[in-house]
C-alpha positions in Angstrom: -0.1 0.3 -0.1 1.4 3.5 -0.9 1.1 6.8 0.9 0.3 10.3 -0.8 0.7 13.7 0.6 -2.2 15.3 -0.9 -1.7 18.7 -2.9 -4.9 20.0 -3.3 -5.3 22.3 -6.6 -6.3 25.5 -4.6 -3.0 25.7 -2.6 0.6 24.5 -3.6 0.7 22.9 0.0 -1.2 20.1 1.7 -4.0 21.6 3.7 -3.0 20.1 7.4 -4.1 20.8 10.7 -5.6 19.4 14.1 -7.0 20.1 17.1 -6.8 16.9 18.7 -8.1 17.9 22.1 -7.1 16.0 25.2 -4.5 13.5 23.2 -2.6 11.6 26.0 -0.4 10.3 22.8 4.5 8.0 11.7 2.3 5.8 10.4 2.6 2.8 8.3 0.4 1.0 6.0 -1.8 -1.9 7.1 0.6 -4.9 6.4 3.7 -2.9 6.6 7.1 -4.9 8.1 8.4 -8.1 7.5 10.8 -10.4 9.4 13.8 -7.8 10.3 15.9 -6.0 12.8 14.2 -3.2 15.2 17.0 -2.3 17.2 18.4 -5.6 18.6 15.1 -7.5 18.3 14.6 -10.0 15.7 11.2 -9.0 14.5 8.7 -11.8 13.2 5.5 -11.8 11.4 3.9 -14.4 13.7 0.1 -13.7 15.1 0.2 -12.5 18.5 -2.4 -14.4 21.0 -3.0 -11.9 23.1 -1.4 -8.3 23.9 -2.4 -5.9 27.1 -2.2 -1.8 27.0 -2.2 -0.3 30.3 -4.5 2.7 30.3 -4.5 5.7 32.1 -8.5 5.9 32.6 -11.5 4.3 31.9 -13.1 4.9 28.2 -15.8 7.7 28.8 -17.8 6.0 26.0 -17.6 4.1 22.6 -18.6 6.9 20.5 -15.9 9.2 19.9 -18.0 11.8 18.3 -19.5 12.1 22.1 -16.8 10.8 23.9 -13.7 12.6 22.0 -10.6 11.8 23.9 -8.2 10.6 21.5 -5.9 8.3 23.3 -8.5 6.6 25.5 -11.5 6.7 23.2 -9.5 6.9 19.8 -7.0 4.5 20.4 -9.6 1.9 21.0 -12.4 2.5 18.8 -10.5 3.2 15.8 -10.3 -0.2 15.6 -13.4 -0.7 15.6 -15.0 1.9 13.7 -12.1 3.0 11.3 -11.3 6.4 9.8 -11.6 7.0 5.8 -7.9 7.6 6.0 -4.9 8.1 8.3 -2.6 11.0 8.6 0.7 10.8 9.7 3.0 13.3 11.7 4.7 14.3 8.8 1.4 14.9 6.6 1.3 11.5 4.8 -2.0 10.3 4.0 -2.7 6.3 3.9 -6.0 5.2 2.6 -8.5 3.3 4.6 -12.2 3.3 4.0 -11.5 6.0 1.1 -9.5 4.5 -1.8 -9.5 8.1 -3.3 -9.9 11.4 -1.9 -10.1 14.6 -4.1 -10.5 18.2 -3.4 -11.9 19.9 -6.4 -11.9 23.6 -4.4 -11.0 24.7 -0.9 -14.4 24.2 0.3 -15.3 20.6 -0.9 -13.7 17.0 -0.2 -14.9 14.1 -2.1 -14.5 10.6 -1.2 -14.5 7.4 -3.2 -15.1 4.4 -0.9 -13.6 1.2 -1.5 -15.9 -1.7 -2.7 -16.6 -4.9 -1.0 -16.3 -3.5 2.6 -18.6 -5.1 5.4 -19.5 -4.0 9.0 -19.1 -6.8 11.5 -22.6 -7.6 11.4 -22.1 -8.4 7.8 -23.9 -5.3 6.3 -22.6 -3.8 3.2 -20.7 -0.2 3.7 -22.5 2.4 1.8 -22.3 6.2 1.1 -25.0 6.8 3.6 -23.3 5.4 6.5 -20.2 7.7 5.5 -22.3 11.2 5.1 -24.2 10.0 8.2 -21.1 9.4 10.2 -19.4 12.6 9.2 -22.4 14.8 9.8 -22.5 12.8 13.0 -18.9 13.9 13.9 -18.8 17.5 12.6 -22.2 19.3 13.5 -23.0 20.0 16.7 -23.6 18.9 19.7 -20.9 16.5 18.8 -17.6 17.0 21.1 -15.6 16.5 18.0 -17.4 19.4 15.8 -15.0 22.1 17.4 -12.2 20.6 15.2 -14.1 20.3 12.2 -14.6 23.9 11.6 -16.7 25.3 8.8 -18.4 22.1 8.4 -21.8 22.6 6.1 -22.8 19.3 4.9 -22.0 15.9 3.9 -24.2 14.1 1.2 -24.6 11.0 -0.8 -23.2 12.0 -4.5 -22.5 8.5 -6.2 -23.0 4.9 -5.3 -19.7 5.0 -3.8 -19.0 8.5 -3.3 -19.7 11.1 -0.7 -19.1 15.0 -1.0 -18.3 17.2 1.8 -18.9 21.0 1.5 -17.4 23.7 3.8 -18.8 27.0 4.3 -15.7 28.6 3.6 -12.0 27.3 2.1 -10.7 25.5 5.1 -7.3 24.7 4.9 -7.5 21.8 7.4 -10.8 20.4 5.7 -9.5 17.1 4.5 -7.1 16.4 7.7 -9.8 17.4 10.4 -12.2 14.8 8.7 -9.7 12.3 8.7 -8.8 12.8 12.4 -12.1 13.4 13.8 -14.3 10.9 12.0 -14.6 7.1 12.7 -17.1 5.4 10.4 -20.0 3.2 11.9 -23.1 1.7 10.6 -26.2 4.2 10.2 -29.1 2.1 10.7 -27.5 0.9 14.1 -26.6 4.1 15.1 -30.1 5.6 14.4 -32.2 2.7 16.1 -30.2 3.4 19.2 -30.1 7.4 19.2 -30.7 7.5 23.1 -27.9 5.3 24.1 -25.4 5.1 21.5 -21.7 4.9 22.8 -23.1 3.2 26.0 -22.1 -0.6 26.7 -25.7 -1.4 25.9 -25.1 0.4 22.0 -21.4 -0.3 21.2 -21.3 1.4 17.7 -21.0 -1.0 14.6 -17.9 -0.7 12.6 -15.8 -2.1 9.7 -12.6 -2.3 11.7 -10.1 -5.5 12.2 -12.1 -5.8 15.7 -14.9 -6.1 17.8 -15.9 -5.2 21.3 -15.8 -8.9 23.1 -16.5 -7.6 26.6 -16.6 -4.4 29.0 -15.8 -3.8 32.3 -14.9 -1.4 35.1 -11.5 -2.6 35.0 -11.3 -2.4 31.2 -12.5 -3.3 27.4 -11.3 -6.7 25.6 -11.3 -6.5 21.6 -11.4 -9.7 19.3 -10.2 -9.7 16.0 -12.6 -10.3 13.2 -12.3 -13.4 11.0 -14.3 -11.7 8.0 -12.1 -8.1 8.4 -11.8 -6.7 4.6 -8.5 -5.6 4.9 -4.9 -6.9 6.2 -5.5 -8.0 9.4 -3.3 -6.9 12.7 -1.0 -9.5 14.4 -2.9 -9.1 17.5 -5.8 -11.7 18.2 -7.1 -10.3 21.3 -6.6 -7.0 22.7 -7.2 -6.1 26.2 -7.3 -2.5 27.3 -6.6 -2.8 31.2 -7.3 0.3 33.3 -4.4 1.5 35.3 -4.3 5.0 36.3 -1.4 4.9 38.4 2.2 4.7 36.7 3.8 2.9 39.4 1.2 0.1 39.2 1.5 0.0 35.6 5.1 -0.3 36.0 4.7 -3.7 38.5 2.2 -4.8 36.0 5.0 -4.6 33.1 7.5 -6.1 35.4 5.4 -9.0 35.8 4.3 -9.3 32.1 0.8 -8.4 33.0 0.9 -5.7 30.5 3.0 -5.2 27.3 2.4 -1.5 26.5 1.9 1.8 28.1 2.0 5.3 27.2 3.9 6.9 30.0 1.5 9.5 31.6 4.7 10.4 33.7 7.5 11.0 31.4 9.8 11.7 34.3 9.7 8.0 35.0 11.2 6.9 31.8 14.4 5.9 33.3 12.4 3.4 35.8 10.6 2.0 32.7 14.0 1.4 30.8 15.5 -0.6 33.9 12.6 -2.9 33.4 13.9 -6.2 31.9 13.1 -6.3 28.1 11.2 -2.8 28.0 12.0 -0.5 25.3 10.6 3.1 25.8 10.6 5.0 22.4 10.0 8.8 22.3 8.6 10.9 19.5 7.7 14.7 19.3 4.1 15.1 20.2 3.2 18.8 18.7 1.3 19.2 22.3 0.3 22.5 23.7 0.5 23.0 27.5 -0.5 26.8 28.5 -2.1 28.6 31.0 -5.6 29.9 30.0 -7.4 33.0 32.0 -10.8 34.1 31.3 -10.2 37.4 30.5 -14.3 38.0 30.9 -14.4 37.3 34.6 -12.5 39.1 37.6 -9.6 39.2 38.7 -8.4 37.8 35.2 -10.4 40.6 33.3 -7.3 42.5 34.3 -4.4 42.8 32.0 -2.1 43.6 34.7 -3.5 40.5 36.9 -2.5 38.2 33.7 0.5 39.8 33.2 1.6 39.4 36.7 0.7 35.7 36.2 2.6 35.2 32.9 5.7 36.1 34.8 5.0 34.0 37.7 5.4 30.6 35.8 9.2 29.2 35.8 9.0 27.2 32.3 12.5 25.7 32.6 12.0 24.8 36.3 8.8 23.0 35.5 10.1 21.4 32.2 12.6 19.8 34.6 10.1 19.1 37.5 7.2 18.1 35.4 8.6 16.3 32.6 11.8 15.1 33.8 13.3 17.4 30.8 11.6 15.6 28.2 9.8 18.6 26.7 10.6 21.7 24.9 9.5 25.4 25.9 7.0 27.0 23.7 7.8 30.7 22.6 4.1 31.3 21.5 1.0 29.5 21.9 2.1 27.6 18.6 5.6 25.9 18.0 7.8 26.7 15.3 7.0 23.7 13.2 3.2 24.9 12.8 4.3 28.4 11.6 7.3 27.6 8.9 5.3 26.7 6.0 2.7 29.7 6.2 5.7 32.0 7.1 7.8 30.9 4.2 10.4 29.2 6.1 11.7 28.5 9.6 14.1 31.4 9.9 11.1 34.0 9.1 9.1 32.2 11.6 11.4 31.9 14.3 12.5 35.8 14.1 8.7 36.4 14.4 8.5 34.3 17.8 11.8 35.9 19.0 10.0 39.2 18.7 7.2 38.3 21.2 7.0 40.1 24.3 9.0 38.7 26.9 6.9 36.5 29.8 9.9 34.9 31.3 10.0 34.0 34.9 10.8 37.2 36.9 8.6 37.6 40.2 9.8 41.2 40.5 8.1 41.9 37.3 5.3 39.8 38.8 4.8 41.9 41.8 5.1 45.2 39.7 2.1 44.2 37.4 0.2 43.2 40.3 0.5 46.4 41.9 -0.9 48.1 38.9 -3.9 46.0 38.9 -7.2 46.4 40.7 -6.1 43.6 43.0 -2.6 44.8 44.3 -3.1 42.8 47.7 -4.0 39.6 45.7 -6.7 37.5 46.0 -7.9 33.7 45.7 -8.5 31.4 42.8 -8.6 27.9 42.0 -6.6 25.8 39.6 -7.4 22.1 38.8 -5.0 19.1 38.1 -5.8 16.0 36.6 -5.2 12.7 38.5 -4.2 10.7 35.1 -1.9 13.3 34.1 0.9 13.5 36.6 2.8 16.6 35.2 -0.6 19.0 35.5 -0.2 18.5 39.7 3.6 19.6 39.4 2.4 22.6 37.3 -0.1 23.4 39.7 1.5 23.3 42.8 4.5 25.3 41.2 2.0 27.9 40.2 0.8 28.1 43.8 4.0 28.4 45.5 5.1 31.1 43.0 1.7 33.0 43.2 1.8 32.8 47.0 4.8 35.2 46.8 2.7 37.5 45.3 -0.3 37.5 48.0 -2.2 35.3 45.4 -3.7 32.4 47.2 -4.4 29.3 44.7 -6.1 26.4 45.7 -5.3 23.4 43.8 -8.1 20.9 43.2 -7.5 17.3 41.8 -10.2 16.1 39.1 -10.2 13.2 36.7 -9.5 13.1 33.2 -13.1 12.3 32.4 -14.4 15.0 34.7 -12.0 17.8 33.2 -13.3 16.8 29.7 -16.7 17.0 30.5 -16.2 20.5 31.9 -14.1 21.6 28.7 -16.7 20.3 26.2 -19.6 22.0 28.4 -17.5 25.2 28.6 -17.4 25.1 32.3 -13.6 25.6 32.8 -13.4 29.1 33.6 -10.8 31.4 35.8 -7.5 30.1 35.8 -7.4 26.8 33.5 -4.5 24.5 33.1 -4.8 23.4 29.3 -3.0 20.5 28.3 -2.7 17.7 25.5 -4.4 20.2 22.7 -2.2 19.2 19.7 -0.6 21.6 16.9 0.0 19.9 13.6 3.3 20.7 12.4 2.5 22.3 8.9 -0.6 24.9 9.3 -1.6 27.3 12.0 -5.3 27.4 11.4 -5.9 24.5 14.1 -6.0 24.8 17.0 -5.0 28.6 16.6 -8.1 29.2 15.0 -10.3 27.5 17.2 -8.9 29.0 20.3 -9.5 32.6 19.7 -12.7 34.7 18.7 -16.2 34.9 19.5 -17.6 32.1 17.3 -15.4 29.9 19.4 -16.8 30.7 22.7 -19.3 28.2 24.3 -20.1 24.4 24.7 -17.9 22.0 22.0 -15.8 25.2 21.4 -11.9 25.6 22.3 -11.6 29.3 23.3 -10.9 28.5 26.9 -9.9 32.2 27.7 -13.1 33.8 26.0 -10.6 35.8 24.3 -11.1 38.5 21.4 -10.1 41.8 20.2 -11.1 43.6 17.1 -7.7 42.6 15.8 -8.3 39.1 16.2 -12.1 39.1 14.8 -10.4 40.8 11.5 -7.7 38.4 11.3 -9.7 35.2 12.4 -11.6 34.6 8.9 -8.3 35.4 7.0 -6.2 32.6 9.2 -9.3 30.0 8.7 -9.7 30.0 5.0 -7.3 28.8 2.3 -5.6 32.0 0.8 -2.4 33.8 0.0 0.4 32.7 2.5 1.4 36.3 2.9 -2.2 37.0 3.8 -2.4 34.1 6.3 0.8 34.8 7.7 -0.1 38.2 8.4 -3.1 36.9 10.0 -1.4 34.2 12.2 1.4 36.9 13.6 -1.8 39.4 14.4 -3.7 36.8 16.8 -0.4 35.4 18.1 1.0 38.9 19.1 -2.3 40.1 20.3 -2.5 36.7 22.9 1.0 37.7 24.0 0.4 41.2 24.6 -3.0 40.6 26.2 -1.6 37.7 28.0 -4.8 35.6 27.7 -3.0 32.5 27.1 0.5 31.8 28.7 2.5 29.1 26.5 4.4 26.2 28.6 5.8 23.5 26.8 5.2 20.6 24.3 6.3 17.4 26.0 7.5 14.3 23.8 5.4 11.2 23.4 7.2 8.2 25.5 5.6 4.6 24.9 7.2 1.4 26.8 6.9 -2.0 25.0 7.3 -4.9 27.2 9.6 -7.7 26.4 8.7 -9.6 23.1 7.1 -6.5 21.6 8.0 -3.7 19.3 6.8 -1.1 16.9 8.4 -1.6 13.5 8.3 2.2 13.2 10.6 2.6 16.2 8.0 5.1 17.8 4.2 5.4 18.6 2.9 9.3 17.9 0.2 11.1 18.7 -1.2 10.4 15.3 -0.8 6.6 15.5 -2.7 6.3 18.8 -5.3 8.3 18.0 -6.2 6.5 14.3 -5.1 2.9 15.0 -2.0 2.7 13.2 -0.1 2.2 16.4 -1.5 -1.9 16.8 -1.0 -2.1 12.8 2.8 -1.6 13.5 2.8 -3.9 16.6 5.3 -7.1 16.0 6.3 -9.8 18.3 10.4 -10.6 18.4 12.1 -13.8 18.7 12.8 -15.1 22.2 
């Protein structure tokens, strides 16, 4: 199977961007990899009877559109309900259910579906199933609708053809559909509208696996004998809920689990010390930041926001929270997201270097707070997520530093599922630790275009800071639509500069993706990226090694 880097006729570049929210994680074609060497291990092509993955939390549901955790829900359900195509971190597309994808103009994506594909219940995959699934994903109230911005309609345009229309020429149109949409059987979904995605109505898909059982401790998938494509090597796939990283290490040592995405990357050395265990690493493109609700006191005061921006010791938290397995963000987006539209890395880096200095400086922080309407400080609350250990480190560091300004920060624990629910209901207000947002490596339109502006305030929207300005409102349509790079670069810098000047979001760092594979198993790509984990490619790459 080949991959292709799509180059639509309306642009000289691929339109690639994503807002993979809450992602806690190079794609290969199905069937890639034969007997060979990966590191020191001799890779085999034999079937694997059983494989167990230690997950950081329970699945919030089985329908990704309404339970949009790419790592937890996506890594499981992308093996049951497949995407139309997969997009690697390098921007390459791999066909899955769509054998051909064209973009006749900037606002249109046309999918030609494979022939002979059947759902797990024996029914044929139809264009009606695909059009329904895309609409189910891209239209509110779906949680995933926040990432498929500008969606207008998905309709059947031929026996095996679906045409998707956007209300404007969206640079990220094709990629957002690929990342967000998992195809399920329309008849089953509509017949179970009231409980779709629960254990009583798990979506029916075309994927290589079916859900065999569910429990409070996890999910078990069984490989389908009648799967249309190249079968993965694993026959029985177990997802076991182990929130605590130390407990997961013990399970890896005993052979109880075979794979773990490290939720606490500081422990990488401990994982590497487990006999036979291999830890692979890859950049994640993730965004970790502080968001301050500019519409509510005291964060409606720019001097308060500036004071907080100078109270974050980014180099210190990179060491304390991530053990050095992360890179500082100069702006809200990394260099890799800006280079193409800027016309090169040099231009993009020069711009990032010009942004206002928000370096750690408690004297500057005190001076800013003295200018505010709250010179003697105030009280606020910040949440951290139990399943994401570094968020606790960030919260406690912020609490300690702000204490020196007279600001009392109450640190509160929550769960990943509870945090997700608050996010999608737009109930995360005040001071928020944003984590797991993913920036694509080529185009700035997502997530930047989803994190600012009036249109992005509300449920299923991503503007955590409720931030906008007249300059942002003018620049946002230019950023979000396909057009000349010069104009889009100007719009990008306008928005990023407004964010930096107003300190609505304070960039922190982008951590690496670290995944541990137990003795006897490897990934043939030598890594497991954010894209892999969200779209199912991670399992296609798993192989056993000779013992």
